[in-house]
Each structure stands twice: as C-alpha cells, then as structure tokens.
C-alpha positions, -999 to +999 in steps of 0.1 A: +033+777+269+019+747+248+031+739+214+015+756+187-014+738+167-007+726+133-025+747+101-026+727+072-032+751+039-044+735+006-036+750-025-049+743-061-034+762-092-035+757-128-007+771-149-007+785-187+003+750-203-030+734-186-009+719-155-032+711-125-012+710-091-029+703-055+000+714-028-006+709+008+017+727+034+019+724+072+029+752+091+045+733+121+084+742+123+092+707+114+074+716+082+066+696+052+047+697+022+037+678-010+022+682-042+001+664-068+006+676-101-014+663-136-029+677-169-063+695-173-088+673-187-117+643-180-091+625-153-082+662-139-117+670-134-124+637-117-102+638-092-111+673-086-143+662-077-131+634-056-107+661-036-138+683-030-159+657-019-132+643+007-128+679+019-166+685+024-165+654+044-134+662+067-150+697+069-182+685+081-172+658+100-202+638+094-209+614+063-246+617+067-248+654+053-230+639+020-254+611+019-283+632+020-267+651-007-260+624-029-298+609-021-311+642-036-301+632-071-314+597-063-350+613-053-352+636-079-344+612-106-369+589-095-396+616-091-405+604-056-390+619-026-381+654-038-355+669-012-375+703-005-401+683+005-388+663+034-405+666+065-375+649+086-343+665+077-314+648+093-310+665+125-275+660+146-288+668+179-315+645+176-315+606+179-323+586+146-343+553+144-338+531+113-355+499+098-344+475+075-367+464+044-377+427+038-405+414+020-424+429-008-450+457-007-472+450+023-441+442+043-426+476+035-457+496+040-457+480+076-423+487+078-423+523+072-454+530+094-439+514+125-407+534+117-429+568+119-450+558+146-421+549+171-401+582+158-431+601+166-437+584+202-400+590+206-395+623+188-366+607+169-355+611+132-367+581+111-345+567+086-355+538+057-326+512+053-324+494+018-345+502-012-382+506-009-405+493-036-435+515-022-413+547-034-427+541-068-465+539-056-464+566-027-450+601-022-434+591+011-417+621+032-390+600+053-356+598+045-335+568+033-299+561+042-273+535+056-265+520+086-235+538+087-257+572+098-262+555+132-241+564+162-237+530+183-271+520+181-292+498+202-308+472+181-340+457+190-354+426+174-391+413+173-404+382+189-433+377+169-436+391+127-475+399+133-475+408+172-465+436+191-429+436+206-435+449+240-395+458+238-401+487+222-419+501+250-383+504+269-368+522+239-340+546+253-350+583+233-314+594+240-297+565+219-299+559+184-321+526+173-320+498+148-354+475+144-348+442+131-380+427+120-413+430+101-430+448+131-465+442+116-489+455+142-514+481+141-500+493+175-468+506+163-485+534+144-525+535+152-517+567+166-509+588+138-532+569+111-548+601+097-513+615+091-501+583+077-533+584+053-531+622+046-492+630+044-471+597+039-495+573+017-500+593-007-507+582-043-484+594-069-503+617-093-502+589-126-511+565-102-541+582-088-554+597-117-552+564-134-575+547-107-594+581-110-604+573-145-608+535-138-634+544-112-652+568-135-653+548-164-668+520-144-695+536-126-705+554-161-705+523-185-726+507-155-749+536-149-741+531-110-733+566-104-737+574-065-733+541-053-712+529-025-680+511-034-668+480-017-634+466-027-631+431-024-593+415-023-590+379-032-555+365-021-549+330-034-518+319-055-490+309-027-520+307+002-534+280-013-500+260-020-486+264+012-511+258+037-486+236+060-473+267+070-505+283+081-515+303+052-552+303+043-576+312+015-611+327+024-638+303+016-665+309-008-696+315+018-671+345+037-674+365+006-710+359-001-718+370+038-698+397+036-712+412+005-748+403+015-740+424+045-727+456+026-758+451+001-783+452+030-766+480+050-763+504+017-784+493-009-773+506-040-737+490-042-709+479-064-681+455-056-647+457-074-628+425-072-589+429-071-571+392-071-543+373-080-565+344-096-590+362-120-600+328-131-609+315-096-631+352-088-651+350-119-660+315-114-669+313-078-678+348-071-706+357-099-719+386-107-757+374-103-771+411-094-750+433-120-731+451-088-698+427-093-668+440-114-637+421-116-604+441-119-583+427-147-552+449-139-519+432-129-503+461-117-505+460-078-499+494-074-528+504-097-554+475-080-540+491-046-551+529-058-583+513-070-593+497-035-581+527-017-606+549-038-635+526-025-659+532+004-653+500+022-634+470+021-635+434+024-600+418+029-588+379+029-554+374+038-517+388+036-500+421+043-511+437+011-547+430+014-544+444+050-528+472+037-557+479+012-583+478+040-560+503+064-562+526+036-594+526+033-612+551+053-647+531+061-659+499+073-634+466+070-645+429+072-616+404+074-617+370+076-614+352+110-597+320+097-563+336+087-534+322+099-544+289+109-533+281+145-504+257+154-483+263+125-454+287+116-477+317+105-497+312+131-474+308+158-458+339+148-493+360+149-511+377+175-546+383+158-556+414+186-520+426+179-527+422+140-558+433+135-572+469+140-601+465+173-625+486+147-624+458+119-649+433+118-638+396+119-661+374+101-660+335+090 
C-alpha cells in the first residue's frame, strides 16, 4: 500500500488570561507541531484576520475569489459597481479576456466597449485592468481585476490605435486573452450597441438628474418646448496646438453647414454647444436666430450627459466627441478633415474602421 496522506490540523484557542494561540499539527508518523502565542488585542485581531484570509486562499486555490471579495468593498464605497449588480461573475470554467486602460475618458470608453464586444463574440469573461475614470460616470457592470487573474494569457497588441486589428479574428476562445492598446473602432463592439447603450453606458443617477434639469430649464427659458435638440461638440485646445501630430480642429464653415442641415430638416431646433474653448465658440458660432445655447459647464461628465440627452449630434475630433455621438441615438455628422493624412495620428487611423457607416461625414 502507498504511504498514507498527511493531514494538517489547525487549532485556535483563547485562554482565560487572554492568551491566544494558533497551533498546527501534522498526522505523519514522523510528526511535528508548531505554535504561535500572543495576547488578545488589536494586534491579535489583525493577525487572526490575515490568518483567516490565508486559509481562505489555500482553501479556494484561486486568488480571483479573494480579489472579487476585496473588490466588493471598493465598489460599494464608490457607489458605482455594486456586487449584486455584476452581470459577469468570474467563471472558472470560462476563459477570461482583459484589456488595460490608457488615455482619458473617451479612450477608456473605447477600451471598455471593445473588451465587452470581444467577450460577447467569444463567450469569455471580460475583466478591466487598471483604474477607470468612467466608473464615476456610468453604472458599468463589468468586473475590474489585475493581471494575476489571467492564466497563461495570449497577448494581442493592436497595429493601429484607431483601426480594426484583424488579429482578434483569430482569438482562441479556449485561452485567456490580454488586449494591449487603444482598440478604437466601432467594429469591435457595434454588434452589441443596443446593449452597451441600455445596460452599460447608463449614467449614474445624480449625473442624469442634473442633465435632465439643465435641459428642462433651458427649454423653458428659451420657450423651445418640443424643439429637436442637436448637440454640438467643439474640440479645440490641444487639437489646435498640436497640428503637426495630425490633430485638426473643425473650421467654422463646417459647423454652419451642419447646423443649416438640421434647421432645414427639423425646423424647430435647439443647438447646445459643449466645448473646451467657450470664448471661441461664443465668438465664432453666434446665436443669430435664438436657437443656439452655450454650455458653461466645466465638468466633462455633465457635458457628456447633456449631449446624450439630445436627439442628434454634430461632432468634431477626438474620442470624447466620438462617444458623445455614439451615445446619441439619432443622426450624427462628423468632420471629415480629422485626422490629417500623412501624420502620426493619420497613419494610426483608418476612417472606415473609426467612423460607423451610419454616420455622415462632412467638410
């Protein structure tokens, strides 16, 4: 017969004089035992807590559960991801797909959407790596985690930031996957657009309520109840200063032509301009007909919520502007001059992959 399997026993005891001891004994014939003893108190409880956590890890044999439990506390404190709302629990039988976060809000939204789009395509568990500032804006159901949750992953690095990477068409659905890059293309996630809009990019209640109050107050003050709302995002700043990289700010005629299109089609319209250069917008996009309003908000989340509340959208450049258009359920007009060709940004962009075919490009 083979050698008998050892059994380790752990015992915790507290004596009448407040001594706490932890002892571990092996049942092997050679036998051994050890004991740790200390006084009951704050240090004692900290040690016992750490000991219990170690035992939990050893019992479960997988750190992901422990991470998920710890993550529950983080999510409750932030009032963003509630444990009971998770649609994607960590499934130990299903491969996992993870993407790192880089850039700012618009970039994070692309990464989040791509992750979930590919997870849906290959029936994998999506996990976000790193901190997401959009957790402070939307009720996102996808889990966050660290790289240790992946088991011998295959890494897919994008070839261009704003183009579709055909390498993802060859993902092995039986292996864990790590996505490295920006992954900014509608082709990764447009097959689940309705779900992204209805179940993922759902504004937190305080932000949505603030945007609704803003819109209601605007329409009442302008006596424009029943008007078709058209949001205009004006991106300038770095897009003006860094033209050598390929950034471009839309010219004034582009805005007026797009606005005239909506005026002719819908008649009673109200334009809401959100911008990072308010002085330029008020100077160059004048409210001659009483149907233009300039948002003075400096909070990017609230501006995004205001644009989402509109019926249609005129966008300019950048991922933030792109997502404002994608979250609006009506018509979207985009500036065809972005990015400049034969530049750093231009060489990383494929317009057919970047702009959805149901948007209309104009100069």
